[in-house]
C-alpha positions in Angstrom: 0.0 0.0 0.0 3.0 2.3 0.2 3.1 5.3 -2.0 6.3 7.2 -2.9 4.6 10.6 -3.2 3.6 11.2 0.5 2.7 14.6 1.9 5.5 16.8 3.2 5.0 17.8 6.8 7.2 20.9 6.5 5.3 22.2 3.5 2.0 21.3 5.1 2.8 23.1 8.3 4.0 26.2 6.4 0.8 26.4 4.3 -1.4 26.0 7.4 0.4 28.8 9.2 0.3 31.0 6.1 -3.5 30.5 5.6 -4.0 31.2 9.3 -2.5 34.6 8.8 -4.0 35.4 5.4 -7.6 34.5 6.3 -7.7 37.4 8.8 -7.2 39.8 5.9 -9.8 38.2 3.7 -13.5 39.0 3.7 -14.6 35.4 4.3 -15.8 34.6 7.8 -15.4 30.9 8.5 -17.7 29.3 11.1 -17.3 25.6 11.8 -20.4 24.0 13.4 -19.6 20.6 15.0 -20.0 18.6 18.2 -17.3 17.9 20.7 -15.1 15.0 19.4 -16.8 14.8 16.1 -13.7 15.7 14.0 -11.5 13.4 16.1 -13.7 10.4 15.5 -14.3 11.0 11.8 -12.3 9.2 9.1 -13.7 10.4 5.8 -15.1 13.9 5.5 -17.5 14.5 2.6 -18.2 18.0 1.3 -20.3 19.6 -1.3 -18.4 21.7 -3.9 -19.5 25.1 -5.1 -16.2 27.1 -5.1 -12.5 26.5 -5.0 -12.2 27.7 -1.4 -13.7 24.3 -0.4 -10.7 22.4 -1.7 -8.3 23.7 1.0 -10.2 25.2 3.9 -11.6 22.0 5.3 -8.1 20.5 5.6 -6.9 23.7 7.4 -9.8 23.5 9.9 -9.4 19.8 10.6 -5.6 20.3 11.2 -6.3 23.3 13.4 -8.8 21.3 15.5 -7.1 17.9 15.8 -3.5 18.2 14.5 -4.3 15.4 12.0 -3.1 15.6 8.5 -5.6 15.3 5.6 -5.4 13.5 2.3 -7.7 15.0 -0.3 -8.7 13.7 -3.8 -8.2 16.3 -6.6 -8.9 16.4 -10.3 -6.2 14.5 -12.3 -5.7 17.5 -14.6 -3.8 19.3 -11.8 -1.1 16.6 -11.7 0.0 16.7 -15.4 3.7 17.0 -15.6 6.1 17.3 -12.7 6.2 21.1 -12.1 6.4 22.9 -8.9 2.6 23.3 -8.5 2.2 19.5 -8.9 4.8 18.9 -6.2 3.2 21.3 -3.8 -0.2 19.6 -4.3 1.4 16.2 -3.4 3.3 17.8 -0.5 -0.1 19.0 0.9 -1.6 15.5 0.7 -3.6 15.9 -2.6 -3.7 12.8 -4.7 -5.1 12.6 -8.3 -8.5 11.0 -8.8 -6.9 8.6 -11.4 -4.2 7.3 -9.0 -3.8 3.5 -9.8 -3.9 2.5 -6.1 -6.2 5.4 -4.9 -8.4 3.4 -2.6 -5.6 1.4 -1.0 -3.6 4.6 -0.5 -6.5 6.3 1.2 -7.3 3.3 3.4 -3.6 3.2 4.5 -3.8 6.8 5.5 -6.9 6.3 7.6 -5.3 3.4 9.4 -2.3 5.7 10.1 -4.6 8.2 11.8 -5.0 10.7 8.9 -8.3 12.2 7.7 -9.6 11.9 4.1 -11.5 14.8 2.4 -13.6 13.8 -0.6 -16.1 15.8 -2.8 -18.6 13.1 -3.9 -20.1 15.4 -6.6 -16.8 15.1 -8.5 -16.6 18.8 -9.4 -18.0 22.3 -8.7 -21.8 22.4 -8.8 -22.2 26.0 -9.8 -26.0 25.9 -10.3 -26.4 24.1 -6.9 -29.0 21.9 -8.7 -28.7 18.5 -7.0 -32.3 17.2 -7.6 -33.5 16.2 -11.0 -37.1 16.5 -12.3 -38.0 13.2 -10.6 -36.6 14.4 -7.2 -33.6 12.1 -7.4 -30.1 13.2 -6.4 -27.8 13.8 -9.4 -25.5 16.5 -10.7 -24.6 18.0 -14.1 -21.5 16.6 -15.8 -19.8 19.2 -17.9 -17.8 16.6 -19.8 -20.9 14.5 -20.7 -23.3 17.5 -20.9 -25.8 15.5 -19.0 -26.8 14.6 -15.4 -25.3 11.7 -13.6 -25.3 10.1 -10.1 -22.9 11.1 -7.5 -19.7 9.2 -7.2 -19.6 6.1 -4.9 -15.8 6.3 -4.2 -16.3 7.3 -0.5 -18.8 4.5 0.1 -16.5 1.9 -1.5 -13.5 3.2 0.5 -15.4 3.0 3.8 -16.9 -0.4 3.2 -13.6 -1.8 1.9 -11.7 -0.5 4.9 -14.3 -1.8 7.3 -13.9 -5.3 5.8 -10.1 -5.0 6.3 -10.8 -4.1 10.0 -13.1 -7.1 10.4 -10.2 -9.4 9.3 -7.7 -7.7 11.7 -10.1 -8.2 14.6 -10.7 -11.8 13.7 -7.0 -12.5 13.4 -6.4 -10.7 16.7 -8.9 -13.1 18.4 -7.0 -16.0 16.9 -3.7 -14.6 18.1 -2.4 -14.7 14.6 0.5 -12.3 15.4 2.5 -13.2 12.3 -0.2 -12.1 9.8 -0.9 -8.9 11.9 2.8 -8.0 11.8 2.9 -8.5 8.1 -0.2 -6.3 7.6 1.1 -3.6 10.0 4.3 -3.5 7.9 2.4 -3.3 4.6 0.4 -0.4 6.0 3.5 1.3 7.4 2.1 1.4 10.9 4.4 1.6 13.9 3.2 -1.5 15.6 0.6 -4.3 15.6 -1.0 -2.6 18.6 -1.8 0.5 16.6 -3.3 -1.6 13.9 -5.5 -3.4 16.4 -6.6 -0.3 18.2 -7.6 1.4 14.9 -9.5 -1.7 13.8 -11.6 -1.7 16.9 -13.0 1.7 15.9 -15.7 1.4 13.1 -15.0 3.3 9.9 -16.8 6.7 10.2 -18.0 9.0 7.4 -18.9 12.6 8.3 -21.2 14.3 5.8 -20.6 18.1 5.8 -22.1 21.1 4.0 -20.4 24.4 3.1 -22.8 27.3 2.6 -21.6 30.7 1.4 -23.7 33.8 2.1 -24.3 36.1 0.4 -23.7 35.4 -3.3 -22.6 38.6 -5.0 -22.4 39.1 -8.8 -20.9 42.6 -8.8 -17.5 43.1 -10.5 -14.3 43.0 -8.4 -10.7 43.9 -8.5 -9.6 40.3 -9.0 -11.5 40.0 -12.3 -10.3 43.5 -13.5 -6.7 42.7 -12.7 -6.8 39.3 -14.5 -8.3 40.9 -17.6 -5.6 43.6 -17.7 -2.9 40.9 -17.5 -4.3 38.4 -19.9 -6.5 40.4 -22.2 -9.9 39.1 -23.1 -11.1 36.3 -20.7 -13.5 33.5 -21.4 -17.0 33.8 -20.1 -16.3 30.9 -17.8 -13.2 32.5 -16.4 -15.0 35.8 -15.9 -17.8 34.1 -14.0 -15.5 32.3 -11.7 -13.3 35.3 -10.9 -16.4 37.5 -10.2 -18.3 35.0 -8.0 -15.4 33.4 -6.2 -13.4 36.6 -5.9 -16.3 38.2 -4.1 -16.5 35.2 -1.7 -13.0 36.1 -0.5 -12.6 39.8 -1.0 -16.1 41.0 0.2 -17.6 40.1 3.6 -19.0 36.6 3.2 -20.1 34.0 5.7 -18.8 30.5 5.1 -20.7 28.1 7.3 -19.2 24.6 7.5 -21.6 22.3 9.2 -20.8 18.7 10.1 -23.6 16.1 10.1 -24.0 13.0 12.1 -21.3 10.4 11.5 -22.3 7.3 9.5 -20.7 3.9 10.2 -21.2 1.4 7.4 -20.9 -1.5 9.9 -24.1 -0.3 11.6 -26.1 -0.1 8.3 -25.6 -3.6 7.0 -28.3 -6.2 6.7 -27.4 -9.7 7.9 -26.6 -11.0 4.4 -24.4 -7.9 3.8 -22.6 -8.6 7.0 -22.1 -12.2 6.0 -20.7 -11.1 2.6 -18.3 -8.7 4.3 -17.1 -11.3 6.7 -16.6 -13.8 3.9 -14.6 -11.3 1.8 -12.5 -10.4 4.8 -11.4 -14.0 5.2 -10.3 -14.2 1.6 -7.8 -11.4 1.9 -4.1 -12.2 1.7 -3.2 -8.5 1.5 -5.3 -5.6 2.8 -5.1 -3.9 -0.6 -6.9 -6.9 -2.3 -10.3 -5.6 -1.1 -9.9 -2.7 -3.6 -8.6 -4.8 -6.5 -11.5 -5.4 -8.9 -9.7 -8.2 -10.7 -9.0 -10.0 -7.5 -12.7 -9.7 -6.4 -14.0 -11.1 -9.7 -11.5 -14.0 -9.9 -13.7 -16.5 -8.1 -17.4 -17.1 -8.3 -18.1 -17.0 -4.6 -15.9 -14.0 -4.1 -17.7 -12.3 -7.0 -21.1 -13.2 -5.6 -20.2 -11.8 -2.1 -19.0 -8.6 -3.8 -22.3 -8.2 -5.6 -24.0 -8.8 -2.2 -22.4 -5.5 -1.0 -23.3 -3.5 -4.1 -26.7 -2.4 -2.8 -25.1 -1.3 0.5 -22.6 0.9 -1.5 -25.4 2.7 -3.3 -27.5 3.0 -0.2 -24.6 4.5 1.7 -23.9 6.9 -1.1 -27.5 8.0 -1.2 -27.5 8.5 2.6 -24.4 10.6 2.8 -25.5 12.8 -0.1 -28.9 13.3 1.5 -27.2 14.3 4.7 -24.7 16.6 3.0 -27.5 18.6 1.4 -29.6 18.5 4.5 -26.9 20.3 6.5 -27.2 23.5 4.4 -27.4 26.7 6.5 -30.6 28.4 5.5 -30.5 32.2 5.1 -32.8 35.1 4.1 -31.8 34.9 0.5 -32.8 31.3 0.3 -36.3 32.1 1.6 -36.7 35.2 -0.6 -35.6 33.2 -3.7 -38.1 30.4 -3.1 -40.9 33.0 -2.4 -40.2 35.0 -5.6 -40.1 31.9 -7.7 -43.4 30.8 -6.3 -44.9 34.2 -7.0 -43.6 33.9 -10.6 -44.9 30.4 -11.0 -48.4 31.5 -9.9 -48.5 34.1 -12.7 -47.8 37.1 -10.5 -46.1 40.0 -12.3 -45.6 42.2 -9.2 -45.1 41.5 -5.5 -45.7 44.0 -2.7 -42.5 44.5 -0.7 -44.5 44.5 2.5 -46.1 41.2 1.5 -42.7 39.6 0.8 -41.3 40.8 4.1 -44.3 39.5 6.0 -43.9 36.1 4.2 -40.2 35.9 5.0 -40.9 36.7 8.7 -43.6 34.0 9.0 -41.4 31.5 7.2 -38.6 32.2 9.7 -41.0 31.7 12.6 -42.2 28.3 11.1 -38.7 27.1 10.5 -37.5 28.1 14.0 -39.8 25.4 15.3 -38.0 22.7 13.4 -34.6 21.9 15.1 -33.6 19.6 12.2 -33.3 22.7 9.9 -30.1 24.7 10.3 -30.7 28.5 10.3 -28.1 31.2 9.6 -27.4 33.3 12.7 -29.1 36.3 11.1 -32.5 34.5 11.3 -31.8 33.2 14.8 -31.4 36.7 16.2 -34.6 38.7 16.5 -32.8 42.0 16.7 -31.8 41.3 13.1 -34.7 39.6 11.4 -37.4 41.7 13.1 -36.1 44.6 11.1 -37.9 42.9 8.1 -41.2 44.1 9.5 -39.9 47.7 9.9 -37.6 48.4 7.0 -35.2 46.6 4.7 -32.5 44.5 6.5 -29.0 44.7 5.0 -29.4 41.0 4.0 -32.6 41.7 2.1 -31.2 44.9 0.4 -28.1 43.0 -0.8 -30.3 40.1 -2.2 -32.7 42.4 -4.0 -29.9 44.5 -5.4 -28.2 41.4 -6.8 -31.5 40.4 -8.4 -31.8 43.9 -9.9 -28.2 43.7 -11.2 -29.0 40.4 -12.9 -32.1 41.9 -14.5 -34.4 39.4 -12.8 -36.5 42.0 -11.0 -37.2 45.7 -11.0 -37.4 47.3 -7.6 -39.8 50.1 -6.8 -40.5 52.0 -3.6 -43.3 49.6 -2.6 -43.3 46.8 -5.2 -41.1 44.3 -7.0 -41.7 43.6 -10.7 -40.8 40.1 -11.7 -39.1 40.0 -15.1 -39.2 37.2 -17.7 -35.6 36.3 -17.2 -36.4 35.0 -13.7 -37.9 31.8 -15.0 -35.5 31.2 -18.0 -33.0 28.3 -17.8 -29.3 29.3 -18.0 -26.1 27.6 -18.9 -24.2 25.8 -16.1 -21.2 28.1 -16.3 -23.2 31.3 -16.3 -26.1 30.7 -14.0 -24.4 32.1 -10.9 -24.1 35.5 -12.6 -27.3 35.3 -14.7 -29.7 34.0 -12.1 -28.5 33.9 -8.5 -32.2 33.5 -7.3 -32.3 30.1 -9.1 -28.9 29.1 -7.5 -30.2 30.0 -4.0 -33.5 28.1 -4.6 -31.6 25.0 -5.9 -29.4 24.9 -2.9 -32.2 24.4 -0.5 -34.5 22.3 -2.7 -33.6 19.1 -0.8 -34.7 20.7 2.5 -38.5 20.1 2.0 -39.3 22.0 5.3 -38.3 25.3 3.6 -40.7 24.8 0.7 -43.5 23.9 3.2 -42.7 26.9 5.4 -42.9 29.3 2.4 -46.2 27.8 1.3 -47.6 28.2 4.8 -46.3 31.7 5.1 -47.8 32.8 1.8 -51.2 31.3 2.7 -51.2 32.8 6.2 -49.7 36.2 5.7 -53.0 37.9 4.6 -55.1 36.3 7.3 -53.0 36.6 10.4 -55.0 37.8 13.4 -53.7 40.2 16.0 -53.6 37.4 18.6 -51.5 35.2 16.2 -49.1 38.1 15.6 -48.8 38.6 19.3 -47.9 35.0 20.0 -45.3 35.2 17.3 -43.9 38.3 19.0 -43.8 36.6 22.3 -41.9 33.7 20.7 -39.4 36.2 19.4 -38.7 37.2 23.0 -38.0 33.5 23.8 -35.7 33.2 20.8 -34.0 36.4 21.8 -33.4 35.1 25.3 -31.8 31.9 24.0 -29.7 33.9 21.5 -28.4 36.2 24.2 -27.7 33.3 26.6 -25.5 31.5 24.1 -23.9 34.8 22.9 -22.7 35.5 26.5 -21.7 32.0 27.4 -18.3 31.9 25.7 -14.9 31.2 27.2 -14.2 34.8 28.0 -17.4 35.0 30.0 -16.9 31.9 32.1 -15.1 33.5 35.1 -18.0 35.8 35.9 -20.7 33.3 34.8 -19.6 30.5 37.0 -20.0 32.7 40.1 -23.6 33.3 39.4 -26.2 31.7 41.7 -29.5 32.3 39.8 -31.4 29.1 39.2 -35.0 30.3 38.7 -36.4 30.2 35.1 -35.3 33.5 33.6 -37.4 33.4 30.4 -40.3 35.7 29.7 -43.7 34.2 30.2 -47.1 34.5 28.7 -50.2 33.2 30.6 -53.5 33.0 28.8 -56.2 31.5 31.1 -59.1 29.7 29.6 -61.5 31.8 31.7 -60.0 35.0 30.5 -61.6 38.2 31.7 -60.2 40.0 28.6 -58.0 42.3 30.7 -54.2 42.1 30.4 -51.4 42.9 32.8 -47.8 43.6 31.7 -45.4 42.6 34.5 -41.8 44.1 34.6 -39.1 42.8 36.8 -36.3 44.8 38.5 -32.6 45.5 37.9 -30.3 42.5 37.9 -33.3 40.2 38.0 -35.5 38.3 35.5 -39.2 37.5 34.9 -38.9 34.9 37.7 -39.1 37.8 40.1 -42.7 38.6 39.2 -43.8 35.0 38.2 -45.7 34.4 41.5 -47.7 37.5 40.9 -48.3 36.5 37.3 -49.6 33.1 38.4 -52.1 34.7 40.8 -53.4 37.1 38.2 -53.8 34.3 35.6 -55.9 32.3 38.1 -58.2 35.3 38.3 -58.6 35.4 34.5 -56.1 38.1 33.6 -53.9 37.6 30.5 -50.4 38.1 31.8 -47.1 38.8 30.0 -43.9 38.9 32.0 -41.3 40.7 29.9 -37.5 40.2 30.1 -35.5 43.4 30.2 -32.7 43.2 27.7 -29.4 42.1 29.3 -31.2 40.3 32.1 -31.6 36.6 32.8 -28.5 35.5 30.8 -25.2 36.8 32.0 -23.8 40.0 33.7 -21.7 40.4 30.6 -24.9 40.7 28.6 -26.2 43.5 30.9 -22.9 45.2 30.6 -23.5 45.7 26.8 -27.0 47.2 27.2 -28.3 50.7 27.9 -31.5 51.8 29.6 -33.2 52.4 26.2 -32.8 48.7 25.5 -34.7 48.0 28.7 -37.4 50.4 27.8 -37.6 48.9 24.3 -38.3 45.5 25.9 -41.2 47.0 27.8 -42.5 48.8 24.7 -42.5 45.6 22.7 -44.2 43.9 25.6 -47.1 46.3 25.5 -47.5 45.9 21.7 -47.6 42.2 22.2 -50.1 42.2 25.0 -52.4 44.6 23.2 -52.6 42.0 20.4 -54.3 39.7 23.0 -56.2 42.3 25.0 -57.0 46.0 24.2 -57.3 46.6 28.0 -53.9 46.5 29.6 -52.4 47.6 32.9 -48.7 47.6 33.6 -47.2 46.5 36.9 -43.5 46.9 37.6 -41.2 46.3 40.6 -38.1 48.4 41.4 -36.5 49.3 38.1 -39.5 47.7 36.5 -41.7 50.1 38.5 -39.7 53.1 37.1 -40.0 51.7 33.6 -43.8 51.2 34.1 -44.1 54.9 35.0 -42.0 55.8 31.9 -44.4 53.7 29.8 -47.3 55.5 31.4 -45.7 58.8 30.5 -45.2 57.9 26.9 -48.2 55.8 26.1 -50.9 56.8 28.7 -53.9 56.4 26.4 -53.1 52.8 25.8 -53.1 51.8 29.5 -55.9 51.2 32.0 -53.5 52.0 34.9 -49.8 52.0 36.0 -48.7 50.2 39.2 -45.2 51.0 40.5 -43.7 49.1 43.4 -40.5 50.4 45.1 -39.4 52.4 42.0 -36.0 54.1 42.5 -36.1 57.9 42.3 -33.6 58.2 45.0 -31.2 55.5 46.2 -30.1 54.5 49.7 -26.5 54.0 48.5 -24.8 57.4 48.3 -21.8 55.9 46.5 -23.9 55.7 43.3 -23.0 59.3 42.8 -19.5 58.0 41.8 -20.8 55.5 39.2 -20.6 57.9 36.2 -16.9 58.6 37.1 -16.2 54.9 37.5 -18.0 54.1 34.2 -16.0 56.8 32.5 -12.7 55.3 33.8 -13.7 51.9 32.6 -14.4 53.2 29.1 -11.0 54.9 29.0 -9.3 51.7 30.0 -11.1 49.7 27.3 -10.1 52.2 24.7 -6.5 52.2 25.7 -6.0 48.4 26.2 -7.7 45.0 26.1 -8.1 45.2 29.9 -11.7 45.1 30.9 -11.6 48.3 32.9 -10.7 49.5 36.4 -13.7 47.7 38.0 -16.1 46.4 35.3 -18.1 44.5 37.9 -18.9 44.8 41.6 -20.4 42.1 43.9 -24.1 42.2 44.6 -25.6 41.0 47.9 -29.1 40.1 46.8 -32.2 39.4 48.8 -33.0 36.7 46.2 -29.7 35.1 45.0 -31.7 32.4 43.1 -33.1 35.1 40.9 -30.7 38.0 40.7 -27.2 38.5 39.2 -24.4 38.1 41.8 -22.2 40.5 39.8 -23.2 44.0 38.9 -21.7 45.6 35.8 -20.7 49.2 36.5 -22.1 50.1 33.1 -25.5 48.8 34.3 -25.5 51.0 37.3 -24.6 53.9 35.1 -27.5 53.2 32.8 -29.8 52.9 35.8 -28.9 56.4 37.0 -29.4 57.8 33.5 -32.8 56.1 33.3 -33.9 57.6 36.6 -32.8 61.1 35.5 -34.9 60.7 32.3 -37.9 59.4 34.3 -38.0 62.4 36.6 -38.2 64.7 33.5 -41.2 62.8 32.1 -43.2 61.9 35.2 -45.5 64.9 34.6 -46.8 63.3 31.4 -48.3 60.4 33.3 -52.0 61.0 32.9 -53.5 57.6 33.4 -54.5 56.1 36.8 -51.5 55.3 39.0 -50.9 53.2 42.1 -47.5 53.7 43.9 -46.4 51.3 46.5 -43.3 51.6 48.7 -41.6 49.7 51.5 -41.1 51.9 54.5 -37.7 50.5 55.5 -36.4 49.7 52.0 -32.6 49.2 52.1 -32.2 49.7 48.4 -34.6 52.5 47.4 -35.0 55.7 49.5 -38.7 55.5 50.6 -39.1 59.2 49.7 -39.0 58.0 46.1 -42.6 57.1 46.4 -43.8 60.6 47.5 -41.6 62.3 44.8 -43.1 60.2 42.1 -46.6 60.6 43.5 -46.2 64.4 43.5 -44.8 64.6 40.0 -47.3 62.5 38.1 -50.0 64.7 36.6 -53.0 62.4 36.9 -55.5 63.1 39.6 -56.5 59.4 39.8 -53.6 58.3 41.9 -53.0 56.3 45.1 -50.0 55.9 47.4 -49.5 52.9 49.7 -46.7 52.5 52.2 -45.9 48.9 53.3 -44.3 48.4 56.7 -41.2 46.4 56.0 -37.4 46.6 56.0 -37.3 44.5 52.9 -37.0 45.7 49.3 -38.7 42.7 47.6 -42.1 43.2 49.0 -43.9 42.1 45.8 -42.1 38.8 45.3 -42.3 38.0 49.0 -45.9 39.4 49.3 -45.0 41.3 52.5 -47.9 43.1 54.1 -50.3 41.7 51.6 -48.7 43.6 48.7 -50.0 41.2 46.1 -53.6 41.3 47.5 -53.5 45.1 47.5 -52.4 45.3 43.9 -55.0 42.6 42.8 -57.7 44.7 44.4 -56.4 47.9 42.6 -56.3 46.1 39.3 -59.9 44.8 39.8 -61.1 48.3 40.7 -59.5 50.0 37.7 -60.8 47.2 35.5 -64.3 47.6 36.9 -64.1 51.4 36.4 -63.2 50.9 32.8 -66.1 48.6 32.3 -68.5 51.2 33.8 -67.1 53.9 31.5 -67.6 51.7 28.4 -71.1 50.8 29.6 -72.0 54.5 30.0 -70.6 55.3 26.5 -72.8 52.6 25.1 
């Protein structure tokens, strides 16, 4: 099995280091999605092929993650002659696809602990069309000018190598040390023990998908420079320089997603296992399993080989399905499918607002399906929710590419679909001529996308306010999970591991069956989470209120998250909460505790006509801790330190001794305290605008908030319909702990204001 042209470790190491430096200067942003240990356990890595970048980046990533060298199979045309380029390819582990002992060579490398990278499509699939008209997997062959099945080389390699391993294990059980020594020598392994250990691990194929986003068709400096040097370029060369040059020199996401490993040994039927065992016992040399002439030499051997033929095709079909199923879905995919469906239905124009609503709904439907992989831009509500307000950068880029390709015309409110959108294009020009078709082709194997777009198009015009509200609430759940993961990286662990909060920090929506039709928006306090007001929410729901407990941005995840937010982010959370709850009930009261009480008053100042009443419990207008006056100074010092160095500041966090450590952060970001003081200053300037009914409740011995805060707020609000209640307690958390019957007091107030509203409505009627 030995091959004279082995890879050169010195060249390999040099190229890996060089690419590690160069990639930071390129526009491509590589993100590898994989499970712990997945790369170490894999033997054969299978990738789709859309651009030349795929031919060297996977090897770099595998080496970076595991230190294992990779052998890759490349087109034979690159190895013509013995020039410097050919030698570099060999040094880097590339081997021509027409190598006479290709399978034996690759099998030897796997047994030596190396990884194999294979592209089963056999070449670049520029149109990304992998399903034929009958829904079967196939790709276009440029040489034959027709469609063909994907190559089975990876399946044959995996099954053949597994058969070799079966023989090694059998001879190990028989203590046939002489044969094992002979095979270890043939395979160039250091010892019999290493051969046995490798044989104990089933052969593993790892299907992987590489998705580039976005696809740009605008001209670039690479194409212009090549044209200046070489004169007139062919259409094929121009297309490749434009599309692939843009992938590297303009900001592009390259998502590499590894699928579940496939072990041929676990997929065999009993007769296939019998055939494999029989063939393994016939081997005199491990390379014989890849020798067609040897396998056909005897009738029984030939029959056993045929017995495995179906398993090879089945394995090929499975890993191709898995490769295409691992695609990372993005906004351009969804927009492409939607526009093509509009065109197929005979539509000539599409409302921009309709398209954006369809995209939003499709995103919501796909978020419910964990088997579909979504690009981070449609996992982060702060990004995709902009679809409903304006054009997101992702949508603008997609639409502009379609305009440049003359597929659509874009107006202020409508999209005109042009005839070119539905015309077939040549394989080597489709990426430039119709990027919409390319995007749609890429996700055709993911049937869930087609179904999501169909459902979104059917539902977009008949969505009720309540359904929209439930989608909005789900966005808040998605946002919490996004923020939790975002601030749970290695650099956050030191602070995060000190946290003691165990209560469920997610926002909650309670819709009782016996709903009274009245809604209550609950707002938790600084450093806390919706868990702080959950007990109050449960009591209100039992009484028939529709209850929404919002999560203030930066809370319920990590102190690092709070450090990145300002008070306007907290208010925006409350503002969205009111919009959501009003979709379920037009009659809403807001009830907030501590900082949540201050935000409730601010909401009452800005949206008084949309609220039945405002309830504020222990809202801070003045603080007990006089040291808060130094917070702006400390925050400023921290900012200077961050500007001047990588150091996180003079004192980015300070410890928090909470009354409820199972709910609150244990570490306070100084930035958060600074934003709290800014929010209170803003509130005092707006309190006079509160014109709806107000109930202010305060603990008399509050150790956090100066009790005079209650009288200051009471005096500043302009409404005449206001109440002030002082609760005898030395605790701050009188709402959560229901001290002095605080919850009963507020329930009675909400009932009275609700009854008052009903009387007003009755009188109007």
